[in-house]
C-alpha positions in Angstrom: 100.1 92.8 -137.7 99.7 91.2 -134.5 97.5 94.4 -133.2 94.9 93.5 -136.2 95.0 89.5 -136.0 91.7 89.8 -133.8 89.9 91.1 -137.0 91.3 88.5 -139.4 88.7 85.8 -138.6 85.9 88.2 -139.7 87.8 89.8 -142.6 89.5 86.6 -144.2 86.2 84.7 -144.8 84.5 87.9 -146.1 87.6 88.7 -148.4 87.7 85.2 -149.8 83.7 85.1 -150.5 84.0 88.6 -152.3 87.1 87.0 -154.1 84.9 83.8 -155.0 82.3 86.2 -156.5 84.7 87.6 -158.8 86.1 84.2 -160.2 85.8 84.2 -164.0 83.2 82.1 -165.4 82.5 80.8 -161.6 85.1 78.2 -162.3 84.5 75.5 -159.8 88.1 74.1 -159.7 89.4 77.5 -159.0 86.5 78.3 -156.4 87.6 75.1 -154.7 91.3 76.3 -154.6 90.3 79.9 -153.2 87.8 78.5 -150.7 90.2 75.8 -149.3 93.2 78.3 -149.3 91.0 80.8 -147.4 90.0 78.2 -144.8 93.4 76.9 -144.2 94.7 80.4 -143.7 91.7 80.9 -141.3 92.7 77.5 -139.3 96.2 79.1 -138.8 95.0 82.5 -137.5 92.4 80.6 -135.2 95.5 78.7 -133.9 97.4 81.8 -133.4 94.6 83.5 -131.6 94.2 80.3 -129.3 98.1 80.8 -128.4 97.4 84.5 -127.8 94.4 83.9 -125.7 96.5 82.4 -123.2 98.8 85.2 -122.5 97.1 87.5 -120.3 93.4 88.9 -120.2 90.9 89.6 -122.9 92.6 91.5 -126.0 90.3 94.3 -127.2 90.2 95.5 -131.0 88.7 98.9 -131.4 87.2 99.2 -135.1 87.8 102.4 -136.5 89.8 103.3 -133.4 86.8 104.8 -131.7 86.7 103.8 -127.9 84.1 101.9 -126.2 81.2 102.1 -125.6 80.7 104.6 -128.3 82.5 102.4 -131.0 82.4 98.9 -132.2 84.7 96.4 -130.3 85.8 92.8 -130.8 87.0 91.1 -127.8 89.2 87.8 -127.7 89.4 85.8 -124.6 89.9 82.1 -123.9 86.3 81.1 -124.9 85.8 83.2 -128.2 89.4 81.8 -129.2 88.2 78.1 -128.5 85.1 78.6 -130.5 87.2 80.2 -133.7 89.5 77.3 -133.5 86.7 74.8 -133.3 84.9 76.5 -136.2 87.8 76.7 -138.4 88.6 72.8 -138.0 84.9 71.8 -138.7 84.8 74.2 -141.8 87.9 72.8 -143.3 86.9 69.1 -143.1 83.4 70.0 -144.1 84.8 71.9 -147.2 87.0 68.8 -147.8 83.9 66.7 -148.2 82.1 69.2 -150.2 84.7 69.3 -152.9 84.2 65.8 -153.5 81.3 66.6 -155.6 78.5 68.3 -153.4 79.4 71.7 -154.2 78.2 71.3 -157.8 74.7 71.9 -157.2 75.1 76.0 -157.8 77.8 78.4 -158.5 77.2 80.2 -155.1 77.9 77.2 -152.9 81.6 78.5 -151.9 80.9 82.1 -151.3 77.8 81.2 -149.1 80.1 78.9 -147.1 82.3 81.9 -146.5 79.6 83.9 -145.6 78.8 81.4 -142.8 82.1 81.7 -141.4 81.8 85.6 -141.3 78.7 84.9 -139.4 79.9 82.6 -136.8 83.3 84.1 -136.2 81.8 87.7 -136.0 79.1 86.1 -133.3 82.2 84.7 -131.1 84.2 87.8 -131.2 81.7 90.5 -131.1 81.5 92.9 -127.8 78.4 94.6 -128.6 74.9 93.0 -128.2 73.3 94.4 -131.2 76.2 93.1 -133.4 75.9 89.7 -132.0 72.2 90.0 -133.5 73.7 91.3 -136.8 76.1 88.4 -137.2 73.3 86.1 -136.1 71.6 87.2 -139.0 74.7 86.8 -141.3 75.2 83.2 -140.4 71.3 82.7 -140.7 71.0 83.9 -144.1 74.0 82.0 -145.3 72.6 78.7 -143.5 69.0 79.1 -145.1 70.6 79.5 -148.7 72.9 76.5 -147.9 70.0 74.3 -146.5 68.0 74.9 -149.7 71.0 74.4 -152.1 70.0 71.9 -154.4 66.1 72.7 -154.2 64.9 69.2 -153.4 61.4 68.9 -151.9 62.5 67.8 -148.3 65.2 70.7 -148.2 62.6 73.5 -149.2 60.1 72.1 -146.7 62.7 72.1 -144.0 64.0 75.3 -145.0 60.5 76.9 -144.6 60.1 75.8 -141.1 63.8 76.8 -140.1 63.3 80.3 -141.7 60.0 81.0 -140.0 61.0 79.9 -136.6 64.5 82.0 -136.9 62.7 85.0 -138.1 60.5 85.0 -135.0 63.4 84.3 -132.9 65.2 87.4 -134.5 62.2 89.5 -133.8 62.4 88.6 -130.4 66.0 89.4 -129.9 65.4 92.9 -131.3 62.7 93.5 -128.7 65.1 92.4 -126.1 68.0 94.4 -127.2 65.6 97.4 -127.6 64.3 97.2 -124.1 67.8 96.6 -122.7 69.0 99.7 -124.5 66.2 101.7 -123.2 67.2 100.8 -119.9 70.8 101.1 -119.9 71.4 103.3 -122.9 74.3 101.0 -124.3 74.5 98.3 -126.4 78.3 97.4 -125.5 78.0 94.3 -123.3 80.8 95.4 -120.9 79.2 98.7 -120.4 75.9 97.2 -120.1 77.5 94.9 -117.4 78.1 98.0 -115.3 74.8 99.8 -115.7 72.4 96.8 -115.2 73.4 97.0 -111.7 72.4 100.5 -111.5 68.7 100.0 -113.0 66.5 101.5 -110.6 64.3 99.3 -108.6 61.3 100.1 -110.4 62.7 98.7 -113.8 64.0 95.5 -112.4 61.0 93.6 -113.4 61.3 94.7 -116.7 65.0 94.0 -116.8 64.1 90.5 -115.7 61.7 90.3 -118.6 64.3 91.2 -121.0 66.9 88.6 -119.7 64.3 85.9 -119.9 63.5 87.0 -123.6 67.0 86.9 -124.5 67.4 83.5 -122.8 64.5 82.3 -125.1 66.1 83.6 -128.4 69.4 81.7 -127.5 67.7 78.7 -126.4 65.9 78.5 -130.1 69.5 79.2 -131.6 70.8 76.2 -129.6 68.0 73.8 -130.2 66.8 73.8 -126.6 63.6 72.1 -125.5 60.7 73.0 -126.4 62.4 74.9 -129.2 64.1 72.2 -131.1 61.7 70.7 -133.4 63.3 72.6 -136.6 66.7 70.9 -136.0 66.2 67.3 -137.0 64.2 68.0 -140.3 66.8 70.6 -141.3 69.9 68.8 -140.5 68.5 65.6 -142.2 67.5 67.4 -145.2 70.8 69.5 -145.7 73.9 67.8 -147.5 76.2 66.0 -145.6 78.8 68.8 -145.6 76.3 71.5 -144.9 75.0 69.6 -142.0 78.5 68.9 -140.5 79.1 72.8 -140.6 75.8 73.1 -138.9 77.1 71.1 -135.9 78.7 74.2 -134.6 75.8 76.6 -135.3 73.5 75.4 -132.4 76.8 76.3 -130.2 76.5 79.8 -131.0 73.1 79.7 -128.9 75.1 77.8 -126.0 78.0 80.4 -126.5 75.6 83.4 -126.3 74.1 82.1 -123.1 77.6 81.7 -121.7 78.8 85.0 -122.5 75.7 87.3 -121.7 74.5 85.4 -118.7 78.2 85.7 -117.0 79.1 89.1 -118.2 75.9 91.1 -118.4 73.5 89.1 -116.0 76.0 87.8 -114.0 75.8 87.7 -110.1 78.4 90.8 -110.0 75.7 92.8 -111.7 72.5 91.7 -109.8 72.3 88.5 -107.3 68.8 88.2 -108.5 69.7 88.2 -112.2 72.6 85.9 -111.3 70.3 82.9 -110.8 67.8 83.7 -113.2 69.3 81.8 -116.0 70.0 78.6 -113.7 66.3 78.6 -112.6 65.2 78.4 -116.0 68.0 76.7 -117.9 68.8 73.8 -115.7 65.4 71.9 -115.8 64.9 72.8 -119.5 68.3 71.4 -120.3 67.4 68.1 -118.5 64.4 67.8 -120.4 66.3 68.2 -123.5 68.5 65.5 -122.8 65.6 63.2 -122.2 63.6 64.4 -125.1 66.5 64.2 -127.7 67.6 60.8 -126.8 64.0 59.2 -126.7 63.7 61.0 -130.3 66.7 59.4 -131.4 65.4 55.8 -130.3 62.1 56.5 -132.0 62.9 57.7 -135.6 63.6 55.3 -138.5 66.4 57.6 -140.4 70.0 57.7 -139.6 70.3 61.5 -140.4 67.3 62.3 -138.4 68.6 60.1 -135.5 71.6 62.1 -135.6 69.8 65.2 -135.4 68.1 64.0 -132.1 71.3 62.8 -130.7 72.7 66.3 -131.4 69.9 67.7 -129.2 70.4 65.3 -126.5 74.2 66.5 -126.3 73.1 70.0 -126.2 71.2 69.1 -123.2 74.1 67.3 -121.7 76.5 70.4 -122.1 74.0 73.0 -120.6 73.2 71.0 -117.7 76.5 71.8 -116.1 77.1 75.3 -117.5 73.6 76.2 -116.2 75.2 75.9 -112.6 77.5 79.0 -113.7 80.2 77.3 -111.4 84.0 77.1 -112.7 83.8 73.1 -112.8 80.3 73.0 -114.5 81.3 75.5 -117.4 84.7 73.9 -117.7 83.0 70.5 -118.2 80.1 71.7 -120.3 82.8 73.3 -122.6 84.8 70.2 -122.8 81.5 68.2 -123.9 80.7 71.1 -126.2 84.1 70.3 -128.0 83.7 66.6 -128.0 80.0 66.7 -129.4 80.6 69.2 -132.3 83.6 67.2 -133.5 81.7 63.7 -133.3 78.4 64.7 -134.6 80.2 66.5 -137.4 82.1 63.1 -138.3 78.8 61.3 -138.2 76.9 63.7 -140.5 79.5 63.0 -142.9 79.6 59.3 -142.4 75.8 58.9 -142.6 76.1 60.4 -146.2 78.7 57.8 -147.1 76.7 55.2 -145.8 73.3 56.2 -147.4 75.0 56.5 -150.8 76.1 52.6 -150.7 72.5 51.5 -150.0 70.8 52.5 -153.2 67.1 53.5 -152.9 66.9 52.6 -149.0 69.4 55.6 -148.4 69.2 56.1 -144.7 66.2 54.5 -143.7 66.8 52.1 -140.9 65.3 49.1 -142.7 66.5 45.9 -144.5 68.4 46.5 -147.3 71.2 45.7 -149.6 74.6 44.9 -148.3 76.8 48.1 -147.8 79.6 47.7 -150.2 82.4 48.9 -147.9 80.9 47.3 -144.9 84.1 46.7 -143.1 85.7 50.3 -143.3 82.3 52.0 -142.9 81.3 49.7 -140.1 84.4 50.3 -138.2 83.9 54.0 -138.4 80.4 53.8 -137.2 81.4 51.8 -134.4 84.0 54.2 -133.5 81.6 57.2 -133.7 78.8 55.3 -131.8 81.0 54.7 -129.0 82.3 58.3 -129.0 78.5 59.5 -129.4 77.4 57.4 -126.5 80.2 58.5 -124.0 81.6 55.0 -123.5 85.4 54.6 -122.7 87.9 55.0 -124.0 86.8 58.2 -126.1 86.3 61.8 -125.3 82.6 61.6 -124.6 83.3 59.6 -121.8 85.9 61.9 -120.2 83.3 64.8 -121.0 80.7 62.9 -119.3 83.0 62.0 -116.2 83.8 65.6 -116.0 80.2 66.8 -116.0 79.2 64.1 -113.2 82.2 65.3 -111.2 81.4 69.0 -111.5 77.6 68.7 -110.2 78.4 66.6 -107.1 78.3 69.5 -104.6 74.9 70.7 -105.7 71.5 69.7 -105.0 70.9 68.9 -108.7 73.5 66.0 -108.6 71.1 63.0 -108.8 68.8 64.7 -111.6 71.8 65.4 -113.8 73.5 62.1 -113.0 70.6 60.0 -113.6 69.6 61.7 -117.0 73.3 61.8 -118.1 73.5 58.1 -117.5 70.2 57.2 -118.9 71.2 59.4 -122.2 74.1 57.0 -122.8 71.8 53.9 -122.5 69.3 55.4 -124.8 72.2 56.4 -127.4 73.6 52.8 -127.1 69.9 51.5 -128.2 69.6 54.0 -130.8 72.9 53.4 -132.4 73.0 49.5 -132.0 69.8 49.6 -133.5 70.9 51.6 -136.5 74.2 49.7 -136.7 72.3 46.2 -137.1 69.9 47.6 -139.6 72.3 49.0 -141.7 75.3 46.4 -141.8 73.7 43.1 -140.6 70.0 43.0 -141.5 71.0 42.4 -145.3 68.3 41.5 -148.0 69.9 39.0 -150.0 67.6 39.5 -153.0 68.5 43.2 -153.2 71.8 44.0 -155.2 74.5 46.0 -153.6 75.2 49.4 -155.2 78.2 49.8 -157.1 79.6 52.8 -155.2 83.2 52.5 -153.4 84.8 55.5 -151.7 88.4 56.1 -152.1 90.5 57.2 -149.2 90.2 60.7 -150.4 86.4 60.6 -149.9 86.7 58.9 -146.6 89.3 61.3 -145.3 87.3 64.1 -143.9 85.3 61.5 -141.4 88.3 59.8 -140.6 90.2 63.1 -139.7 87.3 64.0 -137.4 87.3 60.9 -135.6 91.1 61.0 -135.1 90.3 64.5 -133.8 88.3 63.0 -131.2 90.9 60.7 -130.3 93.2 63.6 -130.0 91.1 65.5 -127.7 90.8 62.5 -125.5 94.8 62.1 -125.5 95.3 65.6 -124.6 92.1 65.9 -122.2 94.6 67.0 -119.3 95.8 70.2 -121.0 92.6 71.1 -122.8 90.8 70.8 -119.3 93.5 73.0 -117.8 92.9 75.6 -120.6 89.1 75.1 -119.9 89.3 75.7 -116.3 91.1 79.0 -117.0 88.4 79.9 -119.4 85.6 79.3 -116.9 87.5 81.4 -114.4 88.0 84.0 -116.7 84.3 84.2 -117.6 83.2 84.2 -113.8 85.4 87.0 -113.2 83.8 89.6 -115.6 85.4 92.6 -114.1 88.7 91.6 -116.2 86.5 91.8 -119.4 84.9 95.2 -118.6 88.2 96.6 -117.6 89.7 95.5 -120.9 87.1 96.7 -123.0 86.3 100.2 -121.0 89.5 100.9 -119.2 90.0 101.8 -115.6 88.1 100.1 -112.8 85.4 97.6 -113.3 
């Protein structure tokens, strides 16, 4: 069984989704039970794979027994195991929130939720560039449907923009993959890493163009400036559990950048290609920080503000990663874990707050008193501190790691300045939101008779507790991430595991 453990993160949600389609009469209660059981099993598998990833080098699963590079392979290393565990945790709490009633909008909510997990997990495990595209499309198809589920006008409008932009990105992805295949004769990323170094000098400019095209596609998926305009509207329009699950979706783009530009286009393959991503990605990530945080200050809706904060956090994590140093990648990955968890919590919390404000919803204007202002205010305060990167939570730890990692570089003044300014802008945005929601009360506006039980607050509380957990365990987590960064920067180990023999 241990030999087949690597494929379970893909097979398990796929089998769960198929089983959900066969539920007699589409019983919602039975769908919920099956869906939750599937996600709990997935979390257990992800935890087991996380433990396995610490025992030696990458583990390779050859589908159908076909050897690489001719067959399809799944590859488990520390980075992919980390992303699988993070996905399973976010999925569990998102689904726990959805079963409180937001899954009633149609009979296919739970199958689509599982299909989204198939795409996410497959993208993190695949060792094949074309199958990375395939899993991207699977998760995007599911996300299109989940985004518009309920068919409200804002969701349909945001869904159209989301679909059009991502279809354009998918077309560019295929062009880049086709170009690379034409030059290297392979789609297996480990094999491509070997063959990139042997590309004739006359074809190197075309190789650079394909690498930049891929970077553009991954930047679109990650919502990096200037390709982020789809995100605030889409995440604001989605239901809260879907938006929380989407918090991990942008990280697929970040993961793809880290994976492809350390393995296929790393300095080991071609010194010129090794610095290609840094030259473009570092300044763009700094611009993303600034634009994301300025957007958060400027908007007047809580959910949209959180979308911009998410964009800013993507820039913060990509800035050190773009250096492609061990310290920078480790610090960026720690911030990735922190940002994904805390933003998922804030998307869930914003929905709870909005439903206690009646017609004012999540508008940052004077409105009725929030019914449970004490409990929701405390959760908002904790989440705001974590998002802004103030001590004692993991956002502060992550920013400290980033500032330390970039000290030896010439980019230090720019990165330090924008990371610190981003904290000030986040404090300004979140303070304004907190004041408008909890203190600026219209005495003539009757409070809404909606009260949340502990069960309904539970997923948000659990995610914020998880933020505290990664703060307390920052030492062991950082050691794991340091080892993951070292593993990424020595791609020969990955190539040897996939192809066998000398790298």
